[in-house]
N, C-alpha and C positions, 0 to 999 in steps of 0.2 A: 300157305295154309290160311284158311279163313274160319273164324268162329264169331259167335254172337253173344258177347257177355251181357247178361241180364241183370236187372235191378232186383231189389228185395224191398219188402215192407216190414214194419214192426206191427204185430198185433199185440197190443198191450206193451207198456214199457214202464217198469217200476224201479226207481232208484232206491236200493235197500240200505246202503250204508256208504259212508266215506271212508276210504282206506288210509292207512298211515302214509302211503306214497302219494296221497292227494288225488288218486284216481277214485272212481266210484264203482261199487258193485251194483249189478242190476239184474233184473229178470225180464226177459222178453221172448216173444215168439217170432222167429224170423221165417218169412215165407217168400219164395222166389216168385217174381212176376214177369210177364212177357213184354216189358219195355227193354229194348236191347240196343247196344252199340254194335258197330261192325269193326272187327279187328282182323287185320291181315298181317302175317309175318312172312317175309321172303329173305333168302340169303342175299347179302349185299355183295356187289362186285367190287366195292371199295373196302378199305380196312377200318371202316367207321360205322358204328351202329347209330341210326338216326330214327327219330320219331316224327312222323308226318301227320299233322292234325287237320281235320275238316269237320264240318257240321257245326254244332254249338261251340261258340268260341270259349276256349279255356284260358283263363288268365295265368300269368306266370311263365317261368322258363320251362321249356319242355324237358330239359335235363332233370328237373325236379319232379317230373310226373312219376306216379307210382309204377307205371309200365316200365320206365327206364330203370327204376330202382329194382324191379323184379328181374329184369334182364341182367343187371350187374350182380345181383345176388347169386344167380346161378353161374354166371360167367366167372365168378371168383373161385368157384369150387370145381367147375367142369370145363372141358375144352369145347367151347361153343363159338362158332364163327360169327363174324359181324353180320348183322341183319338190318333190313329196313322194315320198320313197323308202321303200319298205316291204321290210324284210328279215325273212324267217322263217329263223332260224338252225338248220340241221340238221347241218352239218359240225362235229364237235367241234373246239374250239380248244385250243391248247397240245398239239397231237397230232402235229405234223410233217406235216400234210396240206395246208398252204397255203390254208386256207379264206378267211382274210381277204384274202390276195393275189388269190384268184380273184374275190371279191366286188368288189374295186376294179377289176380288169381288165374284168370284165363291165359295170361301171358306165360305164367309158370307152367300150366298144363300143356300149352301149345309147344313151348320149347322142349319140354320133356318128351313129347311125342315126336316132334320134328327131328330131334337129334338123338333119339333112342337112348335116353339117359336111364330109363327103367326105374325111375323113382316111384316109390310106393305112395299111396294116398296119404299115409301118415307123414312121410318125409315131406311131401308137397305142402301139407298143412303146417308143418313146422317152419318151412321157409315162408309161407304166407303170413304166419303169425309175426314175423319180423317186420312185416310191411304195415300192419295195422290190425286192430283188434278183431274186426269182422271179416278180414280177408280170407281166413281159413274157411268160413262158411261157404264161399263160392267154389271151393275145391270139389266138394260133393254136391253142393247146390240143391239140397233137399230141406224140407221143413224141419226146423230144430227149435228146441227150447234152449235159450242162451242164458248163461249165468256168468259169474265172475265179472270181468269188465266188458263182457260181450264176446268172450273168446273161448268159453267152455260150452260145448254143444252136446245135447242129448237129442238124437233123432226121434221124431214123433210120427206115427202113422196117421196122417191128417191130410185131407184134400179139400180144395175149394173149386174143383173142376166144374161145378154146376153154378158157380157164382159169377156175376157180371160186375166189373169194377169201373168206376169213374174216378180218376185221379187228377187233381188240379195242383199245379205248381205256380204260385203267384210270384210276381217280381219283387220278392222280399228276401233279404239276406238276414239270417239269424246266426248270431255268434254262438257256437256250441259252448264256449267258455262261459259266456253270459248266461246261457240257458241253465247250465249246471249250477252257477253261483246262486241262483234264486230257488233251487230245489232244497227241500227239507227231506233227507232220506228217511224212509220208514219201512220196516220189515212187513212183508206181505203175509197174510194169514193163509190164503189159498193161492198157490202159484198159478200163473196164467196158463200153464200147460194143462191144468185141471179145469180152469174156467172156460177154456175153448170147447170143452166137451158139452157144455150147455147149449141149448138151442140158440142160434145166432140172434134171435129176437131179444134174448136176455143180455147180450153182450153190452148193450148201451149202458146198462146199470152196473155191470160187474167188471168190465175190462177197460182200463184207462191207460192213457199215456201221461205220465207224471209231468213231462215237459210242457203239456198244455197249460198247466197251472202257472208256469212262468212266462211262456211265450204269448199266450192270448192277451193278457193285459198290456203287454208291450206292443203287440201287433194285432189289433182288432180285426184287420182285414183277413187274417188267417182264420180266426174264429168264425168270421162271417161265411167263409167257404164251407166249414163244417156244418153250420146251421142251415145253409142253403141246400146241402146234400140231403140232410134229414127232411127238410121241407118238401123235397122232391122225391121222397119215397125210399131213401136209403134205409136198409135194415140195420146197418152199423156203419159209423163213420169215425175217423180218427186221423190225427196227425201222425206221420211216420217219422221215427227217430226224433231228432231235435228240430225237425222242420226243414223247409217250410211247406213241403207238399202235404196235402190232405186227400185221403181217399174215402170212397163210400162203396159199400157192397149192396148190390141189387139182385133181385131174384130173376130179372129178365133184362135184355138189352135196353139201354136207356140213353137217349141223346140229350145231353145237357150242355153241349159246347156253347150254345147261344147265351147261356147264363154267365159265362166267364170270358167275355171278350178281351183279347190281348194277353190272356194267360195261356200257359202250356196246359193242354188237356189230353189225357189218354182215356179212351173208352174201349173196353174189350173184355172178353171172357178170360177166366183164370184156369 
């Protein structure tokens, strides 16, 4: 079985308070985008489940990959045979795009279908929540207003299907822990799920990613990408998650690859 786990972006991200458990509550709008990995799962002739990686190099032990954790999570509770899992990595990691979470969630959905586990959407989301805060988003994979630690979702009827996006991922690593440490939580007056109802031309002044306040001073090259997108006609531009990818929305197809030599650039419709 083959599937194509996709990335997501944050439209607005507000850190509203620090919790007693040292996590942070937030408000954000999650939107799926067509940057996709390629994931294949086949039954293994051996008695061992293995993850085979290609594409963008992923650091670390493959046994620690969220895909393997997703497999072991279901295999603990259900009789699932050994499988070979092939991942061609195309979604940049360390980008605020949720690629690893998407791979894990799609693994759960594929195993459920392959081995007729008949797990409901709710049960799959419960399993996904054990893997990471935003993993459950990719089970239904629809636009949502996210609250809590990014794990409580309210589906929103919202579409960007007439919008063209340019997304740039610079060769910059941003520590999520560091990004959070420099944030001053603040309650929002109007949630982002209401602000996105405004014309997109107004978003520049009303929809913000709080992480930009901590990331941009530390990494001016990331801010420079956002500025360049606006200089070249973006209606709205923002960093996604805690970075380091930055996207811009345009009203028509726009070719800006030449402005970002050596960087990962995605250009396409939503």
